[in-house]
C-alpha positions as CSV (number, residue, x, y, z in Angstrom):
1,M,0.1,-0.1,-0.4
2,D,2.8,2.8,0.9
3,N,4.3,1.8,-2.4
4,E,1.2,2.8,-4.2
5,L,0.9,6.0,-2.0
6,R,4.1,7.0,-2.8
7,K,3.9,6.4,-6.6
8,R,0.8,8.3,-6.9
9,F,1.5,11.7,-4.0
10,N,5.1,11.5,-3.6
11,P,7.3,9.7,-6.0
12,D,11.2,9.8,-6.2
13,G,12.3,13.4,-7.7
14,S,8.6,15.1,-6.9
15,L,8.8,18.2,-6.0
16,L,6.8,17.1,-3.0
17,R,9.7,14.3,-2.2
18,R,12.4,16.5,-2.7
19,Q,10.4,19.2,0.0
20,Q,10.1,16.3,2.4
21,L,14.0,15.5,2.0
22,R,14.6,18.7,2.4
23,M,12.6,18.8,6.0
24,L,14.2,15.8,7.0
25,E,17.5,17.8,6.3
26,L,16.2,20.5,9.1
27,L,15.0,17.7,11.8
28,E,18.6,16.4,11.8
29,T,19.8,19.5,12.0
30,I,17.4,20.1,15.4
31,D,18.1,16.4,16.4
32,A,21.9,16.6,16.3
33,V,21.4,19.8,18.8
34,C,19.1,18.7,20.9
35,R,21.2,15.8,21.4
36,K,24.4,17.6,22.4
37,H,22.9,19.9,24.1
38,Q,20.4,17.6,26.3
39,I,17.4,19.0,25.3
40,P,14.3,16.8,25.1
41,Y,12.1,16.8,21.7
42,W,9.8,14.4,20.1
43,L,8.0,13.9,17.0
44,S,4.8,15.2,17.0
45,S,1.2,15.5,15.2
46,G,1.2,14.0,11.4
47,T,4.9,13.5,11.8
48,L,4.4,11.2,14.7
49,L,1.5,9.5,12.5
50,G,3.8,9.2,9.2
51,A,6.5,7.3,11.7
52,A,3.9,5.1,13.2
53,R,1.4,4.5,10.1
54,H,4.7,4.6,7.4
55,K,8.0,4.9,8.9
56,G,8.3,8.3,7.4
57,F,6.5,10.7,6.0
58,I,2.7,10.5,5.3
59,P,2.9,10.2,1.4
60,W,1.2,13.4,0.7
61,D,1.6,15.3,3.5
62,D,4.2,18.9,3.4
63,D,4.9,19.7,6.6
64,L,6.7,18.5,9.9
65,D,6.0,19.3,13.9
66,I,8.2,18.6,16.4
67,E,7.2,19.2,20.1
68,M,9.1,19.9,23.0
69,L,8.5,21.7,27.1
70,R,8.9,25.1,26.9
71,P,11.5,25.4,29.1
72,D,13.4,22.8,27.0
73,Y,12.2,25.2,23.9
74,L,13.7,28.6,25.8
75,R,16.9,26.7,26.0
76,L,17.0,25.7,22.0
77,L,15.8,29.3,20.8
78,E,19.1,29.9,23.0
79,V,21.4,27.3,21.4
80,L,20.4,26.9,18.5
81,P,21.4,30.1,16.5
82,H,25.3,29.4,17.2
83,E,24.8,25.8,15.8
84,L,23.0,26.4,12.4
85,P,25.0,26.0,9.0
86,A,24.8,30.0,6.9
87,N,22.1,28.7,4.7
88,Y,19.4,27.8,7.6
89,A,17.7,30.3,10.2
90,L,15.6,30.3,13.3
91,Q,12.4,32.2,12.7
92,T,10.9,33.4,15.7
93,H,9.3,37.5,16.5
94,E,12.7,38.0,17.6
95,T,14.8,36.8,14.4
96,D,12.0,38.3,12.5
97,P,9.7,41.0,13.3
98,H,6.8,40.7,11.1
99,Y,6.6,36.8,12.2
100,I,3.2,36.5,14.0
101,F,3.3,32.8,15.1
102,I,4.3,32.3,19.2
103,Y,5.8,28.6,18.3
104,G,9.5,28.9,16.1
105,K,10.1,27.8,12.8
106,L,13.5,26.3,11.7
107,R,13.9,27.6,7.7
108,D,16.1,26.5,4.7
109,K,17.4,29.5,3.1
110,D,17.8,27.5,-0.7
111,S,14.0,27.8,-1.2
112,Y,10.6,29.6,-1.4
113,L,7.3,28.9,0.0
114,E,4.5,30.7,-0.1
115,E,1.6,29.3,1.9
116,T,-1.9,29.3,1.2
117,N,-2.7,31.7,3.9
118,S,-0.8,34.1,2.7
119,Y,0.0,35.1,6.2
120,D,4.0,34.6,5.0
121,R,4.1,37.3,2.7
122,I,4.9,39.7,5.1
123,F,7.8,37.4,6.7
124,R,11.5,37.7,6.0
125,Y,12.2,33.9,6.1
126,T,9.9,32.5,3.4
127,G,11.7,28.8,2.6
128,I,11.2,25.2,3.7
129,Y,10.5,24.5,7.0
130,I,9.6,22.7,10.3
131,D,7.9,24.0,12.9
132,I,8.8,23.8,17.0
133,F,6.3,23.6,19.2
134,P,6.5,24.3,22.9
135,L,4.2,22.8,25.1
136,E,3.0,23.9,28.6
137,K,0.0,22.9,31.2
138,A,-2.7,25.2,30.5
139,P,-6.3,24.2,30.8
140,Y,-8.5,24.5,27.6
141,C,-10.6,27.7,29.0
142,L,-7.4,29.8,29.3
143,A,-5.7,27.9,25.7
144,W,-8.7,29.4,24.2
145,I,-8.4,32.6,25.4
146,G,-4.9,33.0,24.6
147,G,-5.7,31.8,21.0
148,H,-8.5,34.3,20.4
149,M,-6.1,37.3,21.7
150,Q,-3.6,36.1,19.4
151,G,-6.8,36.0,16.4
152,Q,-6.5,39.7,16.5
153,I,-3.4,39.6,14.5
154,Y,-5.0,37.2,11.7
155,N,-7.5,39.8,11.5
156,Q,-5.2,42.4,10.6
157,L,-3.8,40.2,8.3
158,N,-7.1,39.7,6.8
159,N,-7.6,43.4,6.1
160,R,-6.6,44.0,2.8
161,K,-7.3,47.3,2.9
162,L,-4.7,48.0,5.4
163,K,-1.9,50.3,4.7
164,E,1.7,48.4,5.1
165,S,3.3,50.9,7.5
166,T,-0.5,50.4,9.5
167,L,-0.5,46.6,9.6
168,Y,3.0,46.4,10.7
169,K,2.7,48.3,13.6
170,R,-0.7,46.5,14.6
171,I,0.9,43.8,14.5
172,R,3.9,44.6,17.0
173,R,1.6,46.2,19.3
174,I,-0.8,43.0,19.8
175,Y,2.7,40.6,19.7
176,R,3.8,42.3,22.1
177,F,0.9,42.8,24.6
178,N,0.2,39.3,24.4
179,T,3.7,38.3,25.2
180,R,4.6,41.0,27.6
181,V,1.1,41.0,29.2
182,G,-1.5,38.6,28.3
183,F,-0.1,35.2,28.2
184,P,1.8,35.8,31.6
185,I,-0.9,36.3,32.8
186,L,-2.7,33.7,31.5
187,R,0.4,31.0,32.7
188,F,0.3,32.7,36.4
189,I,-3.2,32.0,36.4
190,A,-3.0,28.3,35.1
191,R,-0.6,27.6,38.0
192,F,-3.7,27.5,39.9
193,F,-5.2,25.0,37.9
194,P,-4.0,21.0,39.2
195,G,-4.9,19.3,35.7
196,K,-1.8,17.6,34.1
197,E,-2.9,18.7,30.3
198,L,0.0,19.8,28.3
199,R,-1.2,22.1,25.1
200,H,0.6,24.2,22.3
201,S,2.0,27.5,24.0
202,F,-0.5,30.3,24.6
203,G,-1.6,31.8,21.4
204,T,-2.0,29.1,19.0
205,A,-5.3,27.6,17.7
206,Y,-3.9,24.3,18.5
207,F,-5.9,22.6,21.4
208,K,-5.8,19.0,21.7
209,P,-4.1,17.9,25.1
210,R,-1.2,16.0,25.3
211,Y,-0.4,14.1,28.8
212,P,3.0,13.4,30.1
213,E,2.5,9.9,30.9
214,D,1.7,9.3,27.3
215,I,5.0,10.7,26.4
216,F,7.5,10.8,29.3
217,P,10.2,8.9,29.4
218,L,10.9,9.3,25.3
219,A,11.1,6.1,23.0
220,E,12.7,6.4,19.7
221,M,10.9,5.3,16.2
222,E,11.8,4.5,12.7
223,F,11.4,7.9,10.1
224,E,12.9,8.3,6.8
225,G,15.3,5.4,7.9
226,R,16.5,7.0,11.1
227,N,14.9,6.4,14.4
228,F,14.1,10.1,15.7
229,P,12.6,10.8,19.8
230,V,8.6,10.0,19.8
231,P,6.3,9.5,23.2
232,H,7.1,6.2,24.9
233,R,3.2,5.7,24.2
234,T,2.5,6.8,20.7
235,D,-0.3,4.2,20.2
236,A,-2.0,6.7,23.4
237,V,-1.2,9.7,21.9
238,L,-2.5,9.2,18.0
239,T,-5.7,7.5,19.1
240,K,-6.5,10.7,21.6
241,I,-5.9,13.1,18.6
242,Y,-7.2,11.7,15.6
243,G,-9.2,8.1,17.2
244,N,-8.4,5.8,14.8
245,Y,-5.4,7.0,12.4
246,M,-4.6,4.0,11.1
247,E,-7.4,4.5,8.4
248,L,-6.3,6.5,5.6
249,P,-8.5,9.4,5.0
250,D,-10.3,10.7,1.9
251,L,-7.3,10.6,-0.7
252,D,-9.2,13.2,-3.3
253,S,-9.9,15.5,-0.7
254,I,-6.0,16.2,0.1
255,H,-5.3,19.4,-0.9
256,P,-1.1,20.9,-0.3
257,H,-0.6,24.0,2.6
258,Y,1.5,25.7,-0.1
259,N,0.3,27.8,-3.3
260,K,3.8,27.9,-4.7
261,L,7.3,25.9,-3.7
262,E,10.9,26.8,-5.7
263,F,14.1,25.2,-5.0
264,Y,17.4,27.4,-5.4
265,K,20.3,25.3,-4.6
């Protein structure tokens, strides 16, 4: 079955397969840095599903996700820029002032990717990337509030009538308020909730919980011919996110996340 899916979606030499292999190179760089500095991380979401079901990328998948606890994420942001080759860039709001997300990306500078949501039209770095998601303890209600707060930025981006200078000022103002005032307040309130649920850090729209007992201690699983860290109860994690994750979706309804993809090297 996997061979048939590969022939249909990502045969060797296809644009998608080239993208996947470039993302794999980015992952290998992160993996080496995390192992060197003893920073725990794991494959997540569709990437984890691909490892469990296909031993690599889901044949039609055009992104790659990893997760880590927020303190480890902050450590990674400190060390990663010093370990990167010249053709890679860590993308956060600090390295790219018009970047709007609260999680980081590792970008490849030797490519160009234009996403369908067009938010990246204002970004400094626009190459192939992998997402680096921090997790922290947060009840659903607070996570939802954080997502709504950050959603105000998307509302600005969707307003095509705004002048560029006005758009940038509003984005920076909202982002700084959220990260310096709003999210710290939500973090403080979250301390009074005894639950163990981990969620993507305040400001994302991804609310599905993760549970420490499913994740730790980390295990390893094959992904594209190499072993990478995964939750030790991968089946439990994937079932809670996707249900019957071994069942394939409607293959005729699959669409890419990008409008345009180019390789410079």
